[in-house]
C-alpha positions as CSV (number, residue, x, y, z in Angstrom):
1,M,11.3,25.3,26.7
2,S,13.3,22.7,25.0
3,Q,13.2,20.4,28.1
4,T,9.5,20.7,28.4
5,S,7.4,17.5,28.1
6,I,5.4,17.2,24.9
7,L,2.1,15.4,25.0
8,V,0.6,14.2,21.7
9,V,-3.1,13.6,21.5
10,D,-5.1,12.2,18.6
11,P,-8.7,12.5,19.7
12,G,-10.9,10.4,17.4
13,A,-14.7,10.4,17.8
14,Y,-14.6,6.9,19.4
15,T,-11.0,6.4,20.6
16,V,-8.4,8.9,22.0
17,R,-4.8,7.9,21.3
18,F,-2.1,9.7,23.2
19,G,1.5,9.5,24.3
20,M,4.8,11.4,24.3
21,A,6.4,13.1,21.3
22,G,8.6,10.8,19.3
23,S,6.8,7.6,20.0
24,F,5.9,5.5,17.0
25,T,2.7,4.1,18.5
26,P,0.5,5.7,21.2
27,G,1.4,4.8,24.8
28,F,-2.2,5.0,25.8
29,S,-5.7,4.9,24.4
30,M,-9.2,5.3,25.9
31,R,-12.8,5.8,24.9
32,N,-13.6,9.4,23.9
33,K,-16.3,9.9,26.5
34,S,-17.1,12.9,28.8
35,A,-16.6,12.1,32.5
36,A,-19.6,14.3,33.4
37,T,-22.2,13.1,30.9
38,G,-20.8,9.8,29.6
39,N,-21.4,11.1,26.0
40,R,-18.9,11.4,23.2
41,P,-17.9,15.1,22.8
42,I,-17.0,14.6,19.1
43,T,-19.7,13.9,16.5
44,E,-18.8,13.3,12.9
45,G,-15.4,14.9,13.4
46,I,-16.8,18.0,15.0
47,V,-16.5,18.9,18.7
48,T,-20.1,19.3,20.0
49,D,-19.3,19.4,23.7
50,W,-16.3,21.4,24.6
51,D,-16.6,20.9,28.4
52,G,-16.6,17.1,27.7
53,Y,-13.7,17.5,25.3
54,R,-11.7,19.4,27.9
55,S,-12.3,16.7,30.5
56,V,-11.1,14.0,28.1
57,M,-7.9,16.0,27.4
58,A,-7.4,16.4,31.2
59,S,-7.8,12.7,31.6
60,A,-5.2,12.1,28.9
61,A,-2.7,14.4,30.5
62,A,-3.2,12.8,33.9
63,T,-2.9,9.3,32.5
64,A,0.3,10.2,30.7
65,G,1.7,11.8,33.9
66,V,1.8,15.2,32.3
67,V,1.3,18.5,34.1
68,P,-0.2,20.9,31.5
69,S,1.3,24.0,33.1
70,Q,4.7,22.5,32.5
71,S,4.1,20.9,29.1
72,L,3.4,21.5,25.4
73,L,0.5,19.9,23.6
74,M,0.5,18.5,20.0
75,V,-3.1,17.8,19.1
76,T,-4.9,16.7,15.9
77,D,-8.3,17.7,14.6
78,S,-10.5,16.4,11.8
79,A,-10.5,17.7,8.3
80,L,-14.3,17.9,8.8
81,S,-14.0,20.6,11.5
82,Q,-14.0,24.3,10.8
83,P,-10.8,26.3,11.2
84,T,-12.3,28.6,13.8
85,S,-12.9,25.6,16.1
86,R,-9.2,25.9,16.8
87,W,-9.9,29.2,18.6
88,T,-12.3,27.4,21.0
89,L,-9.7,24.7,21.4
90,G,-7.1,27.3,22.4
91,E,-9.5,28.7,25.0
92,H,-10.0,25.3,26.6
93,M,-6.4,24.2,26.4
94,F,-4.8,27.5,27.5
95,E,-7.4,29.0,29.8
96,G,-9.0,25.8,30.9
97,L,-6.1,23.4,31.3
98,G,-3.2,25.8,31.3
99,F,-0.9,24.2,28.8
100,Q,2.3,26.1,28.3
101,G,2.1,25.8,24.5
102,M,0.0,24.1,21.8
103,F,0.2,23.2,18.1
104,V,-2.8,21.7,16.2
105,K,-2.6,19.9,12.9
106,S,-5.2,18.1,10.8
107,E,-5.2,14.3,11.2
108,A,-5.1,14.1,7.4
109,E,-1.9,16.2,7.3
110,C,-0.4,14.1,10.0
111,S,-1.2,10.8,8.2
112,L,0.9,11.9,5.2
113,Y,3.6,13.4,7.5
114,R,4.1,10.0,8.9
115,S,5.7,9.0,5.6
116,G,7.5,12.3,5.3
117,I,5.2,13.5,2.5
118,G,3.7,17.0,2.1
119,N,1.5,16.4,-1.0
120,G,-1.0,13.6,-1.4
121,L,-4.4,12.1,-1.0
122,V,-5.9,11.0,2.3
123,L,-8.8,8.5,2.4
124,S,-10.3,8.3,5.9
125,V,-13.0,6.0,7.5
126,G,-14.1,7.5,10.8
127,Y,-16.5,6.4,13.4
128,E,-19.6,8.1,11.9
129,K,-18.3,9.6,8.6
130,S,-15.7,8.9,5.9
131,Y,-13.9,11.4,3.8
132,A,-11.3,12.0,1.1
133,I,-9.2,15.2,1.0
134,C,-6.0,16.3,-0.7
135,V,-3.0,17.8,1.0
136,K,-0.7,20.3,-0.7
137,D,2.5,21.6,0.8
138,G,1.7,20.0,4.1
139,H,-1.8,21.6,4.5
140,I,-5.3,20.2,3.6
141,V,-7.0,21.7,0.6
142,R,-10.5,22.3,2.0
143,P,-12.3,22.6,-1.3
144,S,-11.1,19.1,-2.2
145,L,-13.1,17.6,0.7
146,Q,-15.5,14.8,-0.3
147,T,-17.6,13.0,2.3
148,L,-19.5,9.7,2.8
149,P,-22.1,9.6,5.6
150,L,-21.0,6.1,6.7
151,G,-18.4,4.9,9.1
152,G,-17.4,2.2,11.6
153,T,-20.6,2.6,13.7
154,N,-22.7,1.8,10.7
155,L,-20.8,-1.4,10.0
156,L,-21.1,-2.5,13.7
157,S,-24.8,-1.7,13.7
158,S,-25.3,-3.8,10.5
159,F,-23.2,-6.7,12.0
160,T,-25.3,-6.6,15.2
161,S,-28.6,-6.7,13.2
162,M,-27.3,-9.7,11.2
163,M,-26.3,-11.6,14.3
164,V,-29.6,-10.8,16.0
165,E,-31.4,-12.3,12.9
166,K,-29.3,-15.5,13.5
167,G,-30.5,-15.6,17.1
168,A,-27.7,-13.9,19.0
169,A,-28.6,-11.8,22.0
170,L,-26.6,-8.7,21.2
171,S,-27.4,-5.0,21.7
172,Y,-25.8,-2.1,19.9
173,P,-24.4,0.3,21.1
174,A,-24.7,-1.0,24.6
175,E,-22.3,-3.8,23.9
176,E,-20.2,-1.9,21.4
177,P,-16.7,-3.0,22.5
178,T,-17.7,-6.7,22.4
179,I,-19.4,-6.3,19.1
180,H,-16.4,-4.5,17.7
181,N,-14.1,-7.4,18.6
182,Y,-16.5,-9.9,17.0
183,F,-16.6,-7.9,13.8
184,V,-12.9,-7.3,13.5
185,Q,-12.0,-10.9,14.3
186,N,-14.4,-12.4,11.8
187,S,-14.6,-9.9,8.9
188,F,-12.5,-9.0,5.9
189,I,-12.7,-6.8,2.8
190,A,-13.3,-8.5,-0.5
191,I,-10.8,-7.6,-3.2
192,D,-13.5,-8.5,-5.8
193,Y,-17.0,-8.5,-4.2
194,E,-18.7,-10.5,-7.0
195,E,-15.9,-13.1,-7.0
196,A,-16.0,-13.5,-3.3
197,M,-19.8,-13.8,-3.3
198,E,-19.5,-16.6,-5.9
199,V,-17.0,-18.4,-3.7
200,A,-19.3,-18.0,-0.7
201,E,-22.3,-19.4,-2.6
202,T,-20.5,-22.4,-4.1
203,T,-17.9,-23.5,-1.5
204,D,-17.3,-23.6,2.2
205,E,-14.0,-21.9,1.8
206,L,-15.0,-18.6,3.5
207,K,-17.2,-20.1,6.3
208,K,-16.2,-19.3,9.8
209,I,-17.7,-20.2,13.2
210,L,-18.4,-17.5,15.7
211,R,-19.0,-18.7,19.2
212,I,-20.9,-16.4,21.6
213,G,-21.2,-18.1,24.9
214,R,-22.2,-21.7,24.3
215,V,-23.8,-21.0,20.9
216,S,-22.1,-21.3,17.6
217,Y,-23.0,-19.2,14.6
218,T,-21.9,-19.8,11.0
219,L,-20.7,-16.8,9.0
220,N,-20.1,-16.9,5.3
221,S,-20.8,-14.0,2.9
222,E,-21.6,-11.8,6.0
223,R,-17.9,-11.8,6.7
224,F,-17.3,-9.4,3.7
225,S,-20.7,-8.1,2.7
226,I,-20.9,-5.7,5.6
227,S,-17.6,-4.0,4.9
228,E,-18.6,-3.7,1.2
229,Q,-21.2,-1.0,2.2
230,L,-18.4,1.6,2.3
231,F,-17.4,0.8,-1.3
232,N,-20.9,0.4,-2.6
233,P,-23.4,2.4,-0.4
234,S,-26.2,1.6,-2.9
235,M,-26.4,-2.0,-1.4
236,I,-28.0,-0.4,1.7
237,G,-30.2,2.0,-0.3
238,L,-27.9,5.1,-0.3
239,T,-27.2,7.2,-3.4
240,H,-23.8,8.4,-2.1
241,A,-20.6,7.6,-3.8
242,G,-18.4,5.0,-2.2
243,L,-14.8,5.3,-1.0
244,G,-13.1,4.9,-4.4
245,K,-15.3,7.5,-6.0
246,I,-15.0,10.2,-3.3
247,A,-11.2,9.7,-3.6
248,V,-11.3,10.4,-7.3
249,D,-13.7,13.3,-6.9
250,S,-11.3,14.8,-4.4
251,V,-8.3,14.6,-6.6
252,N,-10.3,15.9,-9.6
253,T,-10.7,19.3,-7.7
254,M,-6.9,19.8,-7.9
255,D,-4.9,21.2,-10.8
256,L,-4.3,18.6,-13.5
257,S,-0.5,18.8,-13.1
258,L,-0.9,17.7,-9.4
259,R,-3.3,14.8,-9.8
260,A,-0.8,12.0,-10.6
261,G,1.3,12.9,-7.5
262,M,-1.8,12.8,-5.3
263,Y,-2.6,9.3,-6.3
264,K,1.1,8.2,-5.9
265,S,1.1,9.4,-2.3
266,T,-2.1,8.1,-0.9
267,A,-2.6,7.6,2.9
268,L,-5.3,5.5,4.5
269,L,-6.6,6.6,7.9
270,G,-8.8,4.4,10.2
271,G,-8.8,0.9,11.6
272,F,-11.3,-0.2,8.8
273,F,-8.3,-0.4,6.5
274,D,-6.5,-2.8,8.9
275,L,-9.0,-5.4,8.0
276,E,-7.6,-8.1,5.6
277,N,-7.2,-6.8,2.1
278,G,-7.9,-3.2,3.2
279,R,-5.0,-1.6,1.4
280,I,-5.4,-3.7,-1.8
281,R,-9.1,-3.0,-2.1
282,A,-8.6,0.7,-1.5
283,E,-6.1,1.0,-4.3
284,A,-8.3,-1.1,-6.6
285,S,-11.5,0.9,-5.8
286,I,-9.7,4.2,-6.6
287,E,-8.4,3.0,-9.9
288,L,-11.8,1.4,-10.8
289,A,-13.5,4.8,-10.0
290,G,-11.5,6.5,-12.7
291,S,-8.1,7.6,-11.3
292,G,-6.5,6.8,-14.6
293,I,-3.3,5.6,-12.9
294,P,-2.8,3.0,-10.2
295,P,-2.7,4.7,-6.8
296,F,0.0,3.9,-4.3
297,V,-0.8,3.7,-0.6
298,R,1.9,4.6,1.8
299,G,2.3,2.2,4.6
300,S,0.9,-1.3,4.8
301,T,-0.5,-1.6,8.4
302,G,-1.3,0.4,11.4
303,Y,-3.9,2.7,9.7
304,S,-5.7,3.3,13.0
305,N,-2.5,5.0,14.3
306,M,-1.5,6.9,11.2
307,A,-2.5,10.3,12.5
308,Y,-1.0,9.7,15.9
309,T,2.3,8.6,14.5
310,G,2.5,11.5,12.1
311,A,1.7,14.0,14.9
312,S,4.2,12.3,17.2
313,N,6.9,12.5,14.5
314,F,6.1,16.2,13.9
315,A,6.2,17.0,17.6
316,G,9.5,15.1,18.0
317,Q,11.5,17.4,15.7
318,P,14.0,19.6,17.4
319,L,12.4,22.9,16.3
320,F,8.9,22.0,17.5
321,P,9.1,24.0,20.7
322,Q,9.7,27.1,18.6
323,M,6.7,26.3,16.4
324,V,4.0,26.1,19.0
325,V,1.6,28.8,20.0
326,T,2.7,29.7,23.6
327,K,0.3,30.6,26.3
328,Q,1.9,34.1,26.4
329,E,1.4,34.6,22.7
330,Y,-2.2,33.5,23.1
331,E,-2.8,36.0,26.0
332,E,-1.1,38.8,24.1
333,S,-2.6,38.3,20.6
334,G,-5.8,36.4,21.2
335,P,-7.0,33.3,19.3
336,I,-6.0,34.7,15.9
337,I,-2.5,33.7,16.7
338,I,-3.6,30.0,16.5
339,S,-4.7,30.5,12.9
340,Q,-1.5,32.3,12.0
341,K,0.9,29.6,13.5
342,C,-1.3,26.6,12.8
343,P,-2.8,27.3,9.3
């Protein structure tokens, strides 16, 4: 089995990243959308349409030139999903697609594994939901999970509403890819929101022109006020804690002796943190929320690919073929073998 191809797939709610084991960046990416229905099979990190999910995985394999019956699969799942969902995953990957072997690991675990770390804090901004969770000895600590019901789609929706108020003819989510590009190219995260707002109100330093067709629109404080929602949800009327606070709340569930180490090995997950100042503001917000010590974020860029790279590194180790759940083991022992070999 050592000569078998190993396909690595990181299926996010919006984007599926995939490639071959050992690659630092995904060789391919595509929208996570069911070929049959056109809907996304993952909602808030949880698979809600397994037939659609299977079709996406089949498309990934075909695009990568992989024949499932001759290949192993390394796939990530969300810390938001339930452990038993891996049983259903096994059913579709073994019985539906016929993979020779499979290993599944949480995207949070993979994000830390990218830096060769087994203990730490993971702060993730997803498509519809954000979360913080601690990882100990290479495995997520589920009781430490803290969530925020905001994600990238909320920011894009707010950006669209703002542009429509300025007169732009945009529709979300119908024009989501285009709006995503406008947002990413024109937005940043304020290191200090109040200070940035003062600069925006008293100078032209932060102003930027966004051209849509033949029309120009001036952006100023909008460039950073929309991303601020994730750090301060109260500005849009929510009572939920922001990113910094859920990170601290997650670490505070751990034994006191472990907390400093969690902060010193923090991983960020999600393209949101690739916006300008993403890492700096994440560290500052965690400390401001009461960490007691300055956190240290591992890695400086490429946060959207953190889980994929970690999974690819994991699958690229020589012993990986011996670690997977084989199709034969699945057929002999049933889905419980997935929980035993992929805790």
